[in-house]
C-alpha positions, 0 to 999 in steps of 0.5 A, spaced: 500 500 500 502 506 498 501 513 502 502 520 500 501 525 506 501 533 506 507 536 509 509 543 510 515 546 507 519 550 512 525 551 507 526 551 500 533 549 498 538 549 492 537 543 487 530 542 487 530 540 494 526 543 500 525 541 508 518 539 510 515 538 517 510 533 519 508 534 527 515 536 528 519 531 524 523 535 519 526 531 512 529 534 506 525 532 500 525 533 492 520 538 489 523 537 482 516 535 480 513 541 482 513 548 478 515 552 484 514 551 492 515 557 497 516 556 505 509 555 508 506 551 502 503 544 503 505 539 499 503 532 498 509 527 499 510 520 497 516 516 497 521 523 498 517 526 492 513 532 493 507 530 488 502 536 488 501 542 492 495 542 496 491 548 500 492 549 507 485 547 509 485 541 505 491 539 508 489 540 515 483 536 514 487 530 511 492 530 517 486 530 522 482 524 518 489 520 518 490 522 526 483 519 527 484 513 523 490 511 527 486 512 533 481 508 531 486 502 529 490 503 535 485 498 539 484 493 533 488 486 535 493 485 529 
């Protein structure tokens, strides 16, 4: 199963890279597939590549649903 998650751009770097953050965890990712990104933008991240820009409201809704789903699954035996 593949998963793409919204993350916030916290720094734009040279060579089509950017630092992004999700819940305080920062990482460097490729933004080569996007025309432009700016600090504060939300992008959809999939295996180290930003694949789309997403508006903040949609990003926050998606992250909240993901958190709720994780909580729902916490009590399910494996």
